[in-house]
C-alpha positions, 0 to 999 in steps of 0.5 A, a space after each residue: 805696229 804691234 806690242 811685243 808680248 813683253 811690253 818691249 821690256 828687255 835686258 837693259 831695262 831689267 838692269 836699270 830696274 834691278 840697279 835702281 832697287 839695290 842703289 835705294 835698298 842700301 842707301 835710302 831706307 824708310 827709316 832714312 826717309 823718316 829722318 830726312 823729312 819728318 823731323 818736325 811734327 808740328 804742322 804749322 812749320 814753314 814748308 821745307 825742301 829737304 832732299 839727300 844731294 849726294 845721293 842725287 848726284 849718284 843718280 845723275 852721274 848713272 845717267 838717269 836724268 838722260 833717260 827722256 832725252 833723244 840720243 841726237 841731243 846727248 841722252 839716252 833715248 830709252 823706250 818708256 817701258 825701261 824709265 818707268 821701271 825706274 820711277 817704280 823703284 824711285 816710288 818705292 823708296 819715295 826718294 824726294 828728288 827732281 827726277 820726275 819733273 825732269 822726265 816729264 819736262 824732257 818728253 814735252 821738250 822733245 814733243 815740241 821739235 826743232 825749238 826744244 833741242 836745246 833745252 834738252 841739250 841742257 838737260 843732258 848736260 846736268 840741268 834739272 827742270 820743273 813744270 810752270 803750266 798750271 794756273 791757279 785752279 790746277 788747269 794744265 792744258 795751256 790754254 788757261 795759262 795764268 803767265 804771259 809771254 811777251 816777246 822774250 819775257 815772261 809776266 804772271 804766276 804759274 801754280 802747283 809747280 813740283 820740286 821747284 826747290 830742287 831744280 835748276 830750270 823752268 819749262 814755262 807754258 805761257 800766253 802769246 801773240 798766236 796761243 800758248 807757248 812754251 818758254 825755258 828759262 834758268 830758276 835764278 833768273 832776275 824777276 822769277 820768285 820761287 814761293 814755296 807751298 805748305 802741302 801734306 806730302 813730306 817727300 815733295 816740294 811744291 811752289 807757285 812761281 811768280 815772273 815779273 820780267 823774267 828773260 825766257 828763251 821761246 822753244 815752241 809756239 804751239 804748247 797745247 799739241 806739245 803737251 797733248 803729245 807728252 801727257 800720256 808719257 807723264 801720266 804713265 810715269 807718276 802711275 808707275 811711282 804710284 805702283 812703286 809706293 804701292 808695293 811698298 805699302 804691301 809689302 810693309 804691312 804684309 811684315 808687320 801683320 806677320 809679326 804683331 800677334 793678337 790672341 796668339 797667333 800672328 795677325 795676318 792669320 785673320 781673314 779680316 786682314 789677310 783678304 784686304 792685303 790680298 785686294 791690295 796686292 791684286 790692284 796694285 798688279 792690275 795697275 802695273 800690268 796697266 802702267 807698262 801697256 801704256 809705256 809700251 803704247 806710248 813707245 810701239 802704239 802711239 795712237 792708243 797711248 793717251 786711252 792706255 795712260 788713262 787706264 793706267 792713271 785711274 788703276 793706280 789711283 784707285 789702287 794708291 787710295 786702298 793700299 793707302 787706307 789699309 796700310 794704316 788700319 793694318 798697322 792698328 793704333 801705330 799706324 796713325 802715329 808720327 813715328 810709323 813710317 806709313 803715313 810718308 807714303 800714304 801723303 805721297 800716294 794722296 798727292 800723287 793720286 790727285 796731281 794729274 787727275 785723280 781717277 774719276 777725271 781719267 775714266 771720264 776723259 777715257 770715256 770720251 775718247 771711246 764714245 768719240 771713237 765709236 761716233 
């Protein structure tokens, strides 16, 4: 069916977004984030998993991890436009948590059919999940997975696993007899080894996970189809995260250049400062429009969802790169220091920008879709 004029962003979605913004503004400022994750500036420090588990529990109690779980499995089944609004606020706060990973796993499990229902019920019961679908080269299509499933046990290693140190369960793509399949297992299962990676993004943790005969439940025998169906929603949510972080970068930078004086005038008075920031604002608005357009397509126009999600990811990635560079530059010398909060968002944006393919990759996939349709 055609998209509604407001993208389907109704009162319930607006209330969720507003409550999320209020929660983070009251309990998790940028200063709180910096104190939590940036206490040690040593570039050779060991990888750390630092997050506010008490605030995360409040989010769980509010039902945020249930939003992508269908009602039949005990979840909320909220339209993606509402979930995108929530993720935008989480990105604005850069809150370290497994929300995005758990939502992503929920969309894949929902696409897996009847086999994923039990795992979705686990998430409805409080489980959190990380995706183990990439090989050492970053391919996440499932066809090139470096994990193999033999019966109900897993062998091999999965890479680039987000939030692995914060979750209770793993959703694994592994090669099986009939092709790539999806498996579900607790992260503390015997034979599972989690090795944290050193990454630049201090607001997330990443790991590679090895399996040595780990017992797992097969939830889907056609992982490629489930991933293909779920990826537009996942791309859209990560684009929403970049939009939220970009809004923080813009707001914080505008406040700084209006306070900092040069030649007896605020820095924001000068065209060399104000014009690039206007460009950031325009790029954020463009990316946000494409995010909600893509989310609405997942809800209402499934046949166009992949096309619009590629557009949202490409636009958000371009915006994230530009907003990050301008936020650092407009803060002047202090912007390059560890003590200035902007580096946290700069690093988060660069990590998110590359995680599911950068703007060039998404534009190339979009071109393939359009050319194939035209042919």
